[in-house]
C-alpha positions as CSV (number, residue, x, y, z in Angstrom):
1,M,15.5,9.7,21.1
2,I,12.1,8.3,20.1
3,D,10.9,9.5,16.7
4,L,7.4,10.8,17.1
5,G,7.2,12.1,13.5
6,I,7.3,15.7,14.6
7,Q,8.2,18.1,11.8
8,K,9.3,21.7,12.2
9,G,7.8,22.8,8.9
10,S,8.6,21.5,5.5
11,A,11.3,24.1,4.8
12,N,13.3,22.8,7.8
13,Y,12.4,19.2,7.6
14,D,15.5,17.0,6.9
15,D,14.6,13.4,6.2
16,D,17.7,11.4,5.6
17,Y,15.8,8.6,3.9
18,E,15.9,8.1,0.1
19,T,12.2,8.5,-0.7
20,M,10.6,7.1,-3.9
21,Y,7.1,7.7,-5.0
22,L,5.0,5.2,-7.0
23,S,5.4,7.2,-10.2
24,Q,9.2,6.9,-9.8
25,L,9.4,3.2,-9.3
26,E,10.6,1.0,-12.1
27,P,9.3,-2.6,-12.5
28,E,11.5,-5.1,-10.6
29,S,12.5,-2.5,-7.9
30,E,12.2,-4.0,-4.5
31,I,12.1,-2.9,-0.9
32,T,11.9,-4.7,2.5
33,G,10.7,-3.0,5.6
34,E,7.7,-2.0,7.7
35,I,4.4,-1.3,6.0
36,Y,1.9,1.4,7.0
37,V,-1.5,2.0,5.4
38,G,-2.9,5.5,5.7
39,E,-6.5,6.7,5.9
40,L,-8.9,6.5,3.1
41,K,-9.6,10.0,1.8
42,S,-11.8,11.5,-0.9
43,K,-10.3,13.6,-3.7
44,E,-11.4,14.9,-7.0
45,I,-9.9,13.9,-10.3
46,K,-11.2,15.4,-13.5
47,G,-14.5,16.4,-11.8
48,K,-15.1,12.9,-10.4
49,E,-14.8,12.0,-6.7
50,V,-12.4,9.1,-6.0
51,Q,-11.0,7.5,-2.9
52,E,-7.2,7.4,-2.2
53,F,-5.0,5.9,0.5
54,Y,-1.3,5.7,0.9
55,V,0.9,2.7,1.5
56,I,4.3,3.5,2.9
57,I,7.1,1.0,3.1
58,T,10.1,2.0,5.2
59,D,13.4,0.2,5.2
60,H,15.1,1.6,8.3
61,E,18.3,-0.4,7.8
62,N,19.0,1.1,4.4
63,K,17.3,4.4,5.0
64,R,14.9,4.0,2.1
65,K,11.2,4.7,1.8
66,W,8.4,4.1,-0.8
67,I,5.4,6.4,-0.6
68,C,2.6,5.0,-2.8
69,G,-0.7,6.8,-3.3
70,L,-3.4,4.3,-4.5
71,I,-6.6,5.4,-6.0
72,T,-9.4,2.9,-5.4
73,S,-13.1,2.3,-6.0
74,A,-14.9,2.5,-2.7
75,Y,-18.5,2.2,-1.6
76,F,-20.1,2.8,1.8
77,D,-22.6,0.5,3.6
78,D,-23.9,2.2,6.8
79,D,-20.7,4.3,7.0
80,V,-18.5,1.3,6.6
81,A,-16.0,1.9,3.7
82,K,-15.3,-1.0,1.5
83,I,-12.6,-0.8,-1.2
84,Y,-12.9,-2.8,-4.4
85,G,-10.2,-4.3,-6.7
86,E,-10.7,-6.1,-10.0
87,K,-8.4,-8.8,-11.1
88,G,-5.3,-7.3,-12.8
89,G,-5.8,-3.9,-11.0
90,R,-3.4,-2.2,-8.6
91,I,-5.6,-2.8,-5.5
92,Y,-6.3,-6.4,-6.5
93,E,-2.6,-7.1,-6.8
94,L,-1.8,-5.6,-3.5
95,I,-4.5,-7.4,-1.5
96,D,-4.1,-10.7,-3.4
97,S,-0.3,-10.8,-2.9
98,L,-0.6,-9.8,0.7
99,S,-3.1,-12.5,1.5
100,H,-0.9,-15.0,-0.3
101,A,2.2,-14.0,1.7
102,L,0.4,-14.0,5.1
103,N,-2.2,-16.7,4.7
104,D,-0.8,-18.9,1.9
105,T,-3.9,-18.4,-0.3
106,E,-3.7,-19.1,-4.0
107,L,-2.8,-16.1,-6.3
108,D,-5.2,-14.8,-8.9
109,Q,-8.1,-17.1,-7.9
110,L,-10.8,-14.5,-7.4
111,E,-12.2,-12.2,-10.0
112,S,-12.3,-9.3,-7.5
113,Y,-11.9,-8.3,-3.9
114,S,-14.3,-6.3,-1.7
115,V,-12.5,-5.4,1.5
116,V,-13.6,-3.5,4.6
117,F,-11.0,-0.8,4.6
118,D,-10.8,0.0,8.3
119,T,-10.2,-3.7,9.1
120,F,-7.6,-4.0,6.3
121,R,-5.8,-0.9,7.5
122,E,-5.9,-1.8,11.2
123,T,-4.7,-5.4,10.6
124,V,-1.9,-4.4,8.3
125,N,-0.7,-1.6,10.7
126,K,-0.9,-3.6,13.9
127,S,-0.2,-7.2,12.7
128,V,2.3,-7.0,9.8
129,K,5.9,-6.6,11.0
130,N,7.8,-6.6,7.7
131,V,7.1,-7.0,4.0
132,T,9.1,-7.3,0.9
133,V,7.4,-5.4,-1.9
134,K,8.3,-5.6,-5.6
135,A,7.2,-3.1,-8.2
136,V,5.7,-5.1,-11.1
137,Q,4.5,-4.1,-14.5
138,A,0.7,-3.3,-14.4
139,S,-1.5,-5.6,-16.5
140,N,-2.8,-2.4,-18.2
141,P,-0.1,-1.6,-20.9
142,N,-1.1,2.1,-20.7
143,A,-0.6,2.4,-16.9
144,R,2.0,5.0,-16.0
145,T,2.9,3.4,-12.7
146,P,3.7,-0.1,-11.6
147,N,1.6,-2.3,-9.3
148,L,2.9,-3.3,-5.9
149,K,3.3,-7.0,-5.3
150,I,4.0,-8.3,-1.8
151,V,6.5,-11.2,-2.2
152,N,7.0,-11.9,1.5
153,A,5.3,-10.8,4.7
154,E,6.0,-11.4,8.3
155,A,3.4,-11.0,11.0
156,F,4.0,-10.1,14.6
157,E,3.8,-13.1,17.0
158,K,0.3,-13.3,18.6
159,A,0.4,-12.9,22.4
């Protein structure tokens, strides 16, 4: 049977994967599996509009899943959404470590990243086969959740 992600309602939904959310991850936790980047959506926090997207890492072999909601700074140029991450921040760490793992770029060289979100999302979802992700202590000592650091990434072979 092919899993199309069809749910029969949350009360009847039985997912046999151990699911962890970003707020539940401890630094040094690690997972290897396929990565999926969800859509950028607006939400309101304390009266301020922010942008959020989800990164989901699924380890089918060990039946584990991480669901990580990431709040980001975003701006729009002619309806093109760009996300922004400053050095030391959660978005910066994700993008910087993914670029390092896939493209062998140097870590922590830029002061910030400005990324066209749709290109980022589409490339990750269509071109990245597997990743190994580690939860790492955020540079902000007051952060309640860890950052995500890609320690290894494998792209699909180009046709």
